[in-house]
N, C-alpha and C positions, 0 to 999 in steps of 0.2 A: 385350937391355937388362937390367941389374940394377936392382933397386929397394931402397930403404931407407926407414926411418922418417924423416920430416922432423924434424931436430933442433930446429927452432924451435917445434914443438908443445909445448903444456903442457896435457895432457889430464886430464879428470876423467870417470870411467866410472860408469855405472849399468846394472844388469841387472835385468830383471823376467822371470822364466821364460826364454823363448828370445828376448827382445827386448833389444837393446843400444842405449844412448844414450851418446854421447860429446860432452862440451863441450870445445872447444879454447879455453882462456883466452887464447892468443896472438892468435886471430882474433876471438874473441867469438861464434863460431858453434857451434851444436849440430847433431849429425848422428845419424840413426838408421842403425845398421849391422846387416846380416844376420849370422847365425852364421858363415857362410863368410867374410865380410869380417873379422870379429873373429879368426878362426883365421889368416887370411893376415896380419893385422896382428901377431898374437902371434908368428908365425914370423919376420916381418921384424924383430921386436925382438931376435931372437937374432943375426941377421946379414943381409947383403944376399943376395937371391936373384934369379934370372931366372925367367921364367914356367915353363920346362921343369922346373926343380928344384922350384918350388912345386907343380907337378902331382904330382911324385913324393912330396913330403912330404904332400900332401893325400890321396893314395892310401893312404899308410901310416896317416894319422890317421883317416879315415872308412872303415868297413867296406864301405859301399855306393857309394863314390866311383868313378865310371866315367870314366876319362881319354880320352874320345872327342873328336872335333872340336868338337862343341857345347860341351863343357866347356872346351876351350882358348879358344874364342871368348868364353865367359862370363868366364873368368878374365882375359883381356886387357881386356875391358870393365870388370871390377871394378877392376883395377889403374889403368886410365885414370881411373875415377871417383874412386878414393882420391887420385890425383894431383891431379885437378881440385879436390878438397876441401882440398888442401894437407896431407893427412895423411901421404902418402909422396912420395918424389921419386926421380928417376933417380940412381943411384950411379955416379959416374965413378971406377971402380976404378983 
C-alpha cells in the first residue's frame, strides 16, 4: 500500500526542542507527533511511498536506524495511526 498526505489537511506546526505539535484546522484537532512521525510526514510531502521504501529512506536519514522486523512493525503502526488521525491516507496510484 502506498501512502500520501491527506490533501484535506490544513496544518499548523509548532516545535519545542524534539517535541512536535500539529494543529489540523480542517478537523479542529491537535496532535503530538514523534520525531519519527514528523520525518515520515516530511517524506510523504515529497511523494507517495509504501512502507518498504519509507524504511529505505529512514535508513538513509538516520545514522542509527535499524531496519529490523520490530522497526517494520513500528512503522506499520505509525502509518496506521497517522491514517486514523486523518493526516495521511492510502494513495490509489
